[in-house]
BABA-270437 format. One record per residue (C-alpha): x, y, z. Coordinates in nm, 4 decimals, padded with zeros to 6 digits. Example, Ala and Ser with C-alpha at 12.3 -4.5 7.8 and 13.67 -1.06 7.14 Angstrom:
BEGIN
       c1       c2       c3
  01.2300 -00.4500  00.7800
  01.3670 -00.1060  00.7140
***
This chain:
BEGIN
       c1       c2       c3
  08.7692  00.5992  09.1640
  08.6160  00.7401  09.4756
  08.5942  00.3998  09.6580
  08.9472  00.3208  09.5546
  09.0766  00.6605  09.6823
  08.9077  00.6018  10.0272
  09.0658  00.2482  10.0273
  09.4015  00.4061  09.9554
  09.3557  00.6721  10.2268
  09.2702  00.3961  10.4791
  09.5513  00.1652  10.3585
  09.8417  00.4136  10.3674
  09.7281  00.6758  10.6123
  09.4745  00.5031  10.8431
  09.2177  00.7820  10.7919
  08.8537  00.7139  10.7383
  08.7622  01.0223  10.5476
  08.9156  01.3145  10.3610
  08.9212  01.6680  10.4862
  08.7515  01.9400  10.2806
  08.9295  01.9920  09.9405
  09.1583  01.6883  09.9608
  08.9540  01.4390  09.7563
  08.8786  01.6962  09.4853
  09.2565  01.7898  09.4442
  09.3621  01.4253  09.4403
  09.0929  01.3285  09.1867
  09.1999  01.6146  08.9574
  09.5739  01.5135  08.9703
  09.4888  01.1539  08.8976
  09.2941  01.2783  08.5868
  09.6084  01.4453  08.4721
  09.4971  01.8041  08.5647
  09.7604  02.0240  08.7263
  09.5939  02.1893  09.0333
  09.6347  02.4750  09.2942
  09.5222  02.3865  09.6447
  09.4678  02.6662  09.8911
  09.3837  02.5294  10.2365
  09.4310  02.6957  10.5825
  09.7465  02.6099  10.7837
  09.7046  02.2667  10.9412
  09.4223  02.1368  10.7150
  09.6159  01.8644  10.5295
  09.7582  02.0098  10.2194
  10.0552  01.7631  10.2283
  09.8206  01.4624  10.2036
  09.7194  01.5737  09.8465
  10.0567  01.4964  09.7092
  10.1440  01.2118  09.9413
  09.8421  01.0030  09.8506
  09.8664  01.0937  09.4814
  10.2313  00.9872  09.4726
  10.1417  00.6347  09.5775
  09.9125  00.6090  09.2737
  10.1528  00.7626  09.0126
  10.3960  00.5394  08.8118
  10.7177  00.7532  08.8513
  10.8804  00.9885  09.1040
  10.7030  01.2751  09.2665
  10.9486  01.5742  09.3013
  10.8548  01.8149  09.5944
  11.0217  02.1607  09.6127
  11.0005  02.2789  09.9707
  11.1481  02.6159  10.1086
  11.2664  02.4933  10.4491
  11.4840  02.2075  10.5636
  11.2733  02.1665  10.8757
  10.9640  02.1222  10.6622
  11.1247  01.8521  10.4565
  11.2510  01.6592  10.7609
  10.9103  01.6671  10.9253
  10.7415  01.5364  10.6092
  10.9942  01.2611  10.5743
  10.9448  01.1469  10.9297
  10.5737  01.1450  10.8679
  10.6158  00.9457  10.5467
  10.8523  00.6939  10.7036
  10.5936  00.6136  10.9784
  10.3424  00.5488  10.6977
  10.5788  00.3252  10.4981
  10.5893  00.5492  10.2074
  10.9516  00.5422  10.0627
  11.0641  00.9104  10.0503
  11.4031  01.0979  10.0853
  11.5508  01.4416  10.0383
  11.8703  01.5703  09.8816
  12.0089  01.8401  10.1026
  12.3170  01.9828  10.2682
  12.2854  01.7692  10.5848
  12.3582  01.4282  10.3909
  12.6884  01.2518  10.4098
  12.8438  01.1502  10.0749
  12.7284  00.8030  10.1587
  12.3770  00.9067  10.2325
  12.3654  01.1026  09.9112
  12.4837  00.8099  09.7094
  12.2073  00.5968  09.8608
  11.9351  00.8438  09.7957
  12.0469  00.8774  09.4253
  12.0689  00.5054  09.3879
  11.7066  00.4505  09.5402
  11.5645  00.7244  09.3120
  11.7402  00.5833  09.0072
  11.6085  00.2208  09.0580
  11.2544  00.3359  09.1524
  11.2485  00.2463  09.5177
  11.1796  00.6083  09.6253
  10.8372  00.7531  09.5361
  10.8859  01.0958  09.6810
  11.2003  01.3208  09.6589
  11.2134  01.6530  09.8398
  11.4526  01.9331  09.7467
  11.5018  02.3075  09.7912
  11.4597  02.5210  09.4809
  11.8353  02.6013  09.5020
  11.9123  02.2442  09.4371
  11.8266  02.3001  09.0650
  12.1251  02.5237  09.0348
  12.3503  02.2271  09.1111
  12.4770  02.0879  08.7815
  12.5248  01.7444  08.9371
  12.1560  01.7374  09.0526
  12.0234  01.8645  08.7229
  12.2147  01.6003  08.5346
  12.0952  01.3407  08.7743
  11.7205  01.4475  08.7780
  11.7167  01.4736  08.3888
  11.7841  01.1018  08.3794
  11.4800  01.0062  08.6011
  11.1082  00.9925  08.4940
  10.9108  01.2372  08.7043
  10.5335  01.2099  08.7237
  10.4597  01.5119  08.9369
  10.6150  01.8399  09.0432
  10.4914  01.9655  09.3817
  10.5677  02.3280  09.4930
  10.5013  02.3640  09.8728
  10.4520  02.7187  09.9969
  10.3740  02.8149  09.6499
  10.3059  03.1733  09.7250
  10.6815  03.2216  09.7084
  10.6456  03.2018  09.3252
  10.4427  03.5258  09.3173
  10.6045  03.8746  09.3224
  10.2830  03.9879  09.4775
  10.3187  03.7336  09.7783
  10.4493  03.8234  10.1133
  10.7451  03.5806  10.0946
  10.8566  03.6132  09.7317
  11.1689  03.4067  09.6604
  11.3318  03.4898  09.3210
  11.4501  03.1312  09.2555
  11.0878  03.0152  09.2532
  11.0247  03.2228  08.9366
  11.2424  02.9666  08.7525
  11.0353  02.6696  08.8475
  10.8002  02.6829  08.5310
  11.1138  02.6684  08.3218
  11.2541  02.3726  08.5193
  10.9237  02.1983  08.4805
  10.9338  02.2383  08.1032
  11.3023  02.1376  08.0817
  11.2349  01.8165  08.2713
  10.9078  01.7466  08.0789
  10.7084  01.6915  08.3977
  10.3408  01.6442  08.2970
  10.1738  01.7302  08.6187
  10.2069  02.0136  08.8858
  10.0535  02.0645  09.2171
  10.0894  02.4019  09.3982
  10.0239  02.4242  09.7745
  09.9845  02.7245  09.9861
  09.7811  02.8383  10.2894
  09.8045  03.2155  10.2290
  09.7073  03.3597  09.8938
  09.5208  03.6818  09.8190
  09.3257  03.6814  09.4945
  09.6069  03.8524  09.3117
  09.8580  03.5986  09.4319
  09.6222  03.3064  09.3613
  09.5796  03.4117  08.9889
  09.9483  03.4826  08.9490
  10.0442  03.1437  09.0688
  09.7913  02.9611  08.8472
  09.9015  03.1589  08.5460
  10.2602  03.0637  08.5784
  10.1754  02.6954  08.5495
  09.8704  02.7276  08.3257
  09.6347  02.6026  08.5915
  09.2745  02.6754  08.4903
  09.0244  02.8440  08.7392
  08.8189  02.5276  08.7725
  09.1385  02.3411  08.8994
  09.1818  02.5808  09.1781
  09.0604  02.4330  09.5046
  09.0183  02.6818  09.7801
  08.8573  02.5633  10.1160
  08.7118  02.8172  10.3687
  08.9773  03.0242  10.5382
  08.7796  03.0869  10.8584
  08.8801  02.8771  11.1648
  08.5925  02.8710  11.4126
  08.8022  02.7325  11.7080
  09.0516  03.0312  11.7039
  08.9878  03.3242  11.9473
  09.1666  03.6262  11.8151
  09.2625  03.9073  12.0543
  09.4574  04.2212  12.0101
  09.5868  04.4004  12.3281
  09.7512  04.7451  12.3218
  10.0498  04.6856  12.5593
  10.3373  04.9199  12.6247
  10.6875  04.7447  12.5726
  10.7790  04.7700  12.9471
  10.4580  04.5881  13.0441
  10.5048  04.3090  12.7830
  10.6737  04.0570  13.0124
  10.4210  04.0890  13.2894
  10.1313  04.0659  13.0543
  10.2894  03.7678  12.8835
  10.3367  03.5607  13.1963
  09.9963  03.6553  13.3175
  09.8392  03.5284  12.9871
  10.0580  03.2128  12.9858
  09.9432  03.1185  13.3313
  09.5748  03.1488  13.2091
  09.6367  02.9057  12.9167
  09.6170  02.5319  12.9205
  09.8691  02.3308  12.7360
  10.1474  02.4140  12.5019
  10.2038  02.7344  12.3021
  10.4352  02.9377  12.0807
  10.5428  03.3024  12.1535
  10.6539  03.4810  11.8350
  10.9226  03.7593  11.8453
  11.0918  03.9539  11.5732
  11.4581  03.9430  11.6612
  11.6879  03.6477  11.7660
  11.8190  03.8134  12.0783
  11.4521  03.8830  12.1838
  11.3728  03.5172  12.1618
  11.6609  03.4339  12.4141
  11.5691  03.7252  12.6486
  11.1944  03.6376  12.6600
  11.2670  03.2727  12.7071
  11.5075  03.3367  12.9835
  11.2473  03.5482  13.1521
  10.9859  03.2771  13.1284
  11.2129  03.0114  13.2623
  11.2952  03.2324  13.5647
  10.9091  03.2479  13.6140
  10.8954  02.8665  13.6273
  10.7706  02.8037  13.2733
  10.9168  02.5117  13.0705
  11.0270  02.7421  12.7947
  11.3003  02.7532  12.5295
  11.4184  03.0047  12.2651
  11.4268  02.8948  11.9039
  11.5960  03.0898  11.6065
  11.7834  03.0386  11.2861
  12.1078  03.1289  11.4661
  12.1155  02.8081  11.6601
  12.2949  02.4935  11.5188
  12.0718  02.2526  11.3347
  12.1197  01.9901  11.6107
  12.0091  02.2282  11.8831
  11.6962  02.3335  11.6742
  11.6031  01.9832  11.6106
  11.6334  01.8898  11.9866
  11.4082  02.1883  12.0811
  11.1491  02.0841  11.8284
  11.1632  01.7272  11.9481
  11.1272  01.8359  12.3090
  10.8293  02.0547  12.2133
  10.6544  01.7755  12.0298
  10.7021  01.5321  12.3161
  10.5921  01.7724  12.5896
  10.9157  01.8275  12.7551
  10.8845  02.2003  12.6691
  10.5560  02.3897  12.7028
  10.6406  02.7163  12.5316
  10.8819  02.7911  12.2476
  10.9760  03.1522  12.2124
  11.0639  03.1811  11.8390
  11.1384  03.3871  11.5422
  10.9458  03.2996  11.2195
  11.2092  03.0215  11.1668
  10.9868  02.8026  11.3957
  10.6496  02.6449  11.3094
  10.6774  02.5720  10.9369
  10.5647  02.2156  10.9156
  10.5279  02.1653  11.2922
  10.2718  01.9011  11.3025
  10.1627  01.9345  11.6697
  09.7891  01.9334  11.6644
  09.7469  02.0517  12.0378
  09.8968  02.3937  12.0405
  09.6619  02.5723  12.2583
  09.7871  02.9295  12.2190
  09.9963  03.1499  11.9932
  10.1012  03.4803  12.1347
  10.2676  03.7567  11.9246
  10.5024  03.9333  12.1474
  10.6075  04.1656  11.8591
  10.4228  04.2708  11.5517
  10.4285  04.0067  11.2760
  10.5780  04.1078  10.9439
  10.2553  04.1031  10.7460
  09.8920  03.9859  10.7653
  10.0116  03.6789  10.5686
  10.2599  03.5991  10.8337
  10.0101  03.6475  11.1055
  09.7710  03.4174  10.9363
  10.0365  03.1396  10.8990
  10.1556  03.1803  11.2590
  09.8123  03.1660  11.4311
  09.7297  02.8817  11.1993
  09.9733  02.6634  11.4061
  09.7127  02.6683  11.6964
  09.4259  02.4276  11.7432
  09.4914  02.1986  11.4572
  09.2954  01.9344  11.6544
  08.9798  02.1627  11.6173
  08.9694  02.2479  11.9987
  08.9464  02.5923  12.1240
  09.2794  02.7937  12.1117
  09.3782  03.1420  12.1745
  09.5770  03.3744  11.9494
  09.6805  03.6966  12.1292
  09.8839  03.9919  11.9917
  10.0573  04.2201  12.2401
  10.0621  04.5227  12.0027
  10.2177  04.8675  12.0005
  10.4081  05.0721  11.7326
  10.7522  05.0310  11.8986
  10.8604  04.7421  11.6676
  10.7148  04.9025  11.3524
  11.0559  05.0363  11.2516
  11.2232  04.7011  11.2973
  10.9835  04.5326  11.0608
  11.0096  04.8219  10.8144
  11.3931  04.8127  10.8405
  11.3956  04.4577  10.7057
  11.2224  04.5940  10.3856
  11.4645  04.9020  10.3471
  11.7589  04.6754  10.4012
  11.6581  04.4788  10.0926
  11.6402  04.7761  09.8555
  11.9693  04.8016  09.6684
  12.1113  05.1408  09.5956
  12.1179  05.2692  09.2338
  12.5056  05.2726  09.2616
  12.4987  04.8968  09.3458
  12.2741  04.8177  09.0581
  12.5042  05.0218  08.8203
  12.7955  04.8266  08.9605
  12.6397  04.5019  08.8524
  12.5475  04.6269  08.5063
  12.9098  04.7387  08.4555
  13.0398  04.4144  08.5827
  12.8344  04.2337  08.3176
  12.9686  04.4786  08.0489
  13.3237  04.4467  08.1487
  13.3406  04.0815  08.2482
  13.1316  03.9223  07.9486
  13.3387  03.7130  07.6984
  13.1784  03.5819  07.3736
  12.8326  03.7005  07.4947
  12.8705  03.5110  07.8181
  12.8877  03.6330  08.1854
  12.9930  03.4318  08.4853
  12.9304  03.5246  08.8588
  12.9788  03.3801  09.1976
  12.6803  03.5219  09.4050
  12.8784  03.5843  09.7308
  13.1572  03.7693  09.5678
  12.9284  03.9817  09.3544
  12.7039  04.0632  09.6557
  12.9958  04.1830  09.8571
  13.1529  04.3858  09.5718
  12.8217  04.5603  09.4795
  12.7006  04.6153  09.8402
  12.3757  04.4302  09.7544
  12.2471  04.1737  09.9984
  12.2115  03.8153  09.8455
  11.8330  03.7948  09.8466
  11.7845  04.1233  09.6471
  12.0818  04.0172  09.4289
  11.8856  03.7154  09.3289
  11.5848  03.9239  09.2643
  11.7949  04.1596  09.0539
  11.9192  03.8684  08.8413
  11.5787  03.7461  08.7883
  11.4611  04.0997  08.6875
  11.7366  04.1082  08.4353
  11.6175  03.7666  08.3009
  11.2540  03.8880  08.2656
  11.3752  04.2081  08.0767
  11.5732  03.9766  07.8365
  11.9147  04.1275  07.9368
  12.0585  03.7935  08.0453
  11.9374  03.4422  08.0179
  12.0731  03.1634  08.2529
  12.2567  02.8950  08.0609
  12.3910  02.6584  08.3411
  12.5688  02.6703  08.6673
  12.8839  02.4722  08.7517
  13.1141  02.4181  09.0398
  13.4374  02.6083  09.0165
  13.6022  02.3562  09.2523
  13.5878  01.9834  09.1984
  13.7904  01.7793  09.4610
  13.7981  01.4078  09.5171
  13.9833  01.1397  09.6962
  14.0292  00.7938  09.5644
  13.8774  00.5130  09.7822
  14.0810  00.2512  09.5971
  14.4194  00.2530  09.4144
  14.4211  00.4236  09.0718
  14.5332  00.0994  08.8971
  14.2407 -00.0928  09.0419
  13.9853  00.1765  08.9449
  14.1252  00.1884  08.5831
  14.1388 -00.1962  08.5436
  13.7497 -00.1892  08.5793
  13.7349 -00.0217  08.2402
  13.8500 -00.0950  07.8754
  13.9177  00.0966  07.5581
  13.8235  00.4564  07.5228
  13.6554  00.4705  07.8657
  13.9747  00.3740  08.0315
  14.1646  00.6312  07.8271
  13.9173  00.8988  07.9299
  13.9490  00.8084  08.2992
  14.3340  00.8056  08.2752
  14.3077  01.1636  08.1306
  14.0802  01.2658  08.4231
  14.3412  01.1332  08.6726
  14.6298  01.2890  08.4789
  14.4631  01.6360  08.5008
  14.4139  01.6039  08.8778
  14.6617  01.7646  09.1139
  14.6747  01.5586  09.4281
  14.7893  01.7016  09.7620
  14.8292  01.4022  09.9893
  14.4785  01.2569  09.9880
  14.2449  01.5153  09.8081
  14.3018  01.5951  09.4429
  14.1725  01.9087  09.2418
  14.0651  01.8594  08.8905
  14.1811  02.1157  08.6276
  13.8694  02.1149  08.4125
  14.0174  02.3711  08.1460
  14.3215  02.1598  08.0853
  14.1287  01.8356  08.0703
  13.8707  01.9694  07.8274
  14.1354  02.1091  07.5995
  14.3676  01.8121  07.6293
  14.1233  01.5414  07.5847
  13.8464  01.7252  07.3763
  13.5676  01.5864  07.5897
  13.2422  01.7380  07.7069
  13.2219  01.8762  08.0614
  12.8925  01.7009  08.1290
  13.0606  01.3646  08.0631
  13.3250  01.4411  08.3261
  13.0686  01.5325  08.5875
  12.8611  01.2264  08.5048
  13.1818  01.0072  08.5209
  13.2838  01.1376  08.8697
  12.9262  01.0970  09.0030
  12.9255  00.7395  08.8605
  13.2501  00.6645  09.0388
  13.1156  00.8165  09.3651
  12.8000  00.5916  09.3313
  13.0290  00.2916  09.2804
  13.2186  00.3908  09.6018
  13.5483  00.4297  09.4092
  13.5944  00.7960  09.5059
  13.4520  01.0572  09.7382
  13.3551  01.3895  09.5694
  13.3389  01.7406  09.7043
  13.2108  02.0355  09.4912
  13.2369  02.4018  09.5943
  13.1940  02.7610  09.4625
  12.8741  02.7597  09.2412
  12.9463  02.9725  08.9414
  12.6421  03.0859  08.7371
  12.6818  03.1321  08.3655
  12.4402  03.3647  08.1747
  12.3973  03.4530  07.8069
  12.3943  03.8315  07.7647
  12.1989  04.0376  07.5208
  12.4476  04.3234  07.4633
  12.1970  04.5478  07.2951
  11.9500  04.5378  07.5758
  12.2305  04.5749  07.8302
  12.3337  04.9114  07.6506
  11.9995  05.0585  07.7095
  12.0733  05.3967  07.8808
  11.7977  05.3986  08.1505
  11.8259  05.0174  08.2366
  11.9821  05.0898  08.5894
  11.7043  05.3469  08.6706
  11.4430  05.1074  08.5468
  11.5686  04.8241  08.7827
  11.5950  05.0757  09.0764
  11.2455  05.1979  09.0099
  11.1302  04.8357  09.0373
  11.2946  04.7890  09.3794
  11.1588  05.1198  09.4987
  10.8009  05.0160  09.3768
  10.8544  04.6833  09.5591
  10.9689  04.8650  09.8781
  10.6623  05.0932  09.8742
  10.4353  04.7895  09.8345
  10.5981  04.6142  10.1326
  10.5669  04.9224  10.3547
  10.1974  04.9536  10.2557
  10.1672  04.5735  10.3528
  10.2984  04.6672  10.7016
  10.0623  04.9666  10.7196
  09.7644  04.7295  10.6320
  09.8777  04.5021  10.9221
  09.8538  04.7997  11.1732
  09.5088  04.8885  11.0241
  09.4034  04.5292  11.0648
  09.4877  04.5170  11.4291
  09.3026  04.8419  11.4904
  08.9785  04.7263  11.3255
  08.6352  04.7891  11.4842
  08.4770  04.5136  11.2666
  08.5090  04.1313  11.3094
  08.8923  04.0242  11.2746
  08.8092  03.6717  11.1656
  08.5779  03.7921  10.8966
  08.8201  04.0559  10.7729
  09.0980  03.8058  10.7687
  08.8896  03.5689  10.5637
  08.8002  03.8481  10.3125
  09.1768  03.9409  10.2803
  09.2298  03.5838  10.1487
  08.9388  03.5981  09.9092
  08.7046  03.3785  10.1285
  08.3640  03.5485  10.1206
  08.1733  03.2795  10.3022
  08.2492  03.3577  10.6679
  07.9907  03.5161  10.8970
  08.0226  03.9053  10.9425
  08.0623  03.8520  11.3133
  08.2441  03.5514  11.4525
  08.1607  03.6352  11.8214
  08.5065  03.5064  11.9293
  08.7494  03.7963  11.8560
  08.8397  04.1090  12.0559
  08.6519  04.3361  11.8041
  08.3290  04.1289  11.8340
  08.3600  04.1725  12.2104
  08.3778  04.5464  12.1774
  08.7466  04.5549  12.2649
  08.9068  04.7133  11.9610
  09.2313  04.8994  12.0179
  09.4381  05.1836  11.8938
  09.8103  05.1149  11.8749
  10.0619  05.3658  12.0218
  10.4255  05.4167  12.0962
  10.5266  05.3232  12.4584
  10.7627  05.6197  12.4597
  10.8214  05.8742  12.1913
  11.1744  05.7598  12.0337
  11.4387  06.0218  12.1160
  11.6749  06.1694  11.8621
  12.0605  06.1914  11.9227
  12.1604  06.5594  11.8929
  12.2301  06.6965  11.5489
  12.5912  06.7441  11.6497
  12.6147  06.3787  11.7580
  12.4655  06.2622  11.4271
  12.7161  06.4743  11.2342
  13.0033  06.3479  11.4390
  12.8968  05.9823  11.3805
  12.8543  06.0319  11.0065
  13.1935  06.2036  10.9826
  13.3417  05.9040  11.1592
  13.1782  05.6658  10.9148
  13.3110  05.8676  10.6228
  13.6668  05.8714  10.7559
  13.6274  05.4970  10.8283
  13.5202  05.4001  10.4756
  13.7394  05.6698  10.3229
  13.4807  05.7621  10.0625
  13.1805  05.9798  10.0046
  12.8563  05.8404  10.1486
  12.5217  05.7973  09.9661
  12.2062  05.9144  10.1538
  12.1053  05.5472  10.2031
  12.4332  05.4407  10.3268
  12.4189  05.7149  10.5918
  12.0552  05.6353  10.6828
  12.1332  05.2507  10.7125
  12.4203  05.3188  10.9321
  12.2067  05.5340  11.1768
  11.9256  05.2788  11.1690
  12.1611  04.9747  11.2324
  12.0625  04.8070  10.9046
  12.3355  04.5470  10.7961
  12.4696  04.5509  10.4478
  12.7747  04.3875  10.2868
  12.9893  04.7154  10.2917
  12.9393  04.7384  10.6688
  13.0286  04.3685  10.7217
  13.3405  04.3970  10.5047
  13.4696  04.7216  10.6888
  13.3474  04.6105  11.0466
  13.1203  04.9174  11.0646
  12.9068  04.7734  11.3398
  13.1922  04.8685  11.5876
  13.1777  05.2402  11.5128
  13.0162  05.4996  11.7326
  12.6634  05.5758  11.5930
  12.5829  05.2450  11.4338
  12.2130  05.1796  11.5116
  12.1853  05.5047  11.7291
  11.8588  05.5789  11.5569
  11.7187  05.2066  11.5484
  11.4133  05.3104  11.7482
  11.3146  05.5628  11.4754
  11.1467  05.5063  11.1539
  11.3620  05.4933  10.8390
  11.1609  05.7611  10.6526
  11.2274  05.9976  10.9379
  11.5872  05.9262  10.9515
  11.6180  05.9994  10.5733
  11.4324  06.3343  10.6276
  11.6770  06.4166  10.9136
  11.9999  06.3269  10.7198
  11.8698  06.5430  10.4160
  11.8101  06.8345  10.6571
  12.1733  06.7832  10.7969
  12.2975  06.7869  10.4307
  12.6084  06.5899  10.5196
***
């Protein structure tokens, strides 16, 4: 097999040899063993599934967390002549039809989707009709609640795998502590001997931490960039910072551009293309930039602000020097941005009142043991952000309170691309009668028609799945164009568990525990940057790699330049009277009593659905304490006893 694998590597990818860990992972998969591959950023994780897919009989289904990642992978596969596609929100109906047709007839070997795609009833029906040889989970640390980038929907992947009867799984990540590694493997029953972990240490990366006051950052940044050769990335925390720093660099004669999630897709794509082609030398970016960027000659990565965690830091510096040549990773560190990073965490902790609202909603809205929700509406009504709302729903699943049954689109609209009579004439007997009923239960306004599912199902006594499959078939045959909106999720409810008196408190305690762990993760980051011992060695140990030397010789600690981080200026409090006036104004604006956390989030400038709904950002006092740490704001508000 070894010779055959090398031939396949040369034939499809033009490489003469495998990188560390690749061949072992691929061999395990081809022997039918599900595997977990933990390789450093930029060391060829993707090739493990790409090459394996060319040898498997059926489709390889890849779950990826970011659209940009998918597009980069697809561009690479297209160059190599490997038929691959994605189903995502950017496709036109025509493109979607073509992708589904190519997958159905076996032309496509690799299909990439986001995990959210599994909630789509049309996609689930489609993928259930396809033979899938392997499920690949990219950025697999998202599966673990202990991971730095936990995504609740990823927890459902083992169940999706079982439902689709996929025999083989490959998990890929660059950043997994021992706890995360074991958690990921357990969820997919991957044995220890099928975990492939290569060394984490990167000998070509020089790690430097500098203690820099905020007002000096721009001057130090331009000085450092002028010392570098080649292209680089500057990471910042906030979108507006990306634009301000990029503007500064441009004025200093640097070919720079900002990049963040607030830009249109087309603009982001153009910036990425310009960076790859060398038209832009420096991208000033939030963490939205870099995932899947396959530019091997990035010579420097500078953290203008503190990263969110050691895991994020590791991923971001990992984008430098993928060609193996020396590259510099520099952090301009102080404690000024600590509150900003912490506030992301506090903003994602729902209040007890919000959790109780959701539980009461389940109790009052359930019918015949089933509960339906639309995420946007419930998030707004309960004042819980969408990501923690997803986490809450997953926790309710794990506690056995609810079980997901299915999701459906509340709105089905379509327009006919041929006259009704011509469409119906293609069918005979009962199929023709069925389609006649579908058309009869559609209310057309000019071109587009809305299907009344309830009336159709009662009038014709048919199955909802049959209707969805028929509409998809008609779209594939280019007889109509279909549009679906408002995903409604349906859960089975265990009313006995829902009635448990301490349920709300139990869920709230879970979120508070999670909050404490995230805040501790940030504290670990500060401690790491202040280390006296070798940064490279300590980073490797953090990710369970015990093989690196105790002194790398190419980090600021090894050079005897360890730092202590400080605030540039001590943050100043508004006067107690000003705080009282601002909180009184908030209470009058909302016309309700305020919880402690609502007041603290207002002063800290943390966004939440309640504030968006009532345009609270416009009020005096919103964000007046944003330079202060949340725990201190909480103490202050308790003292004021508003």
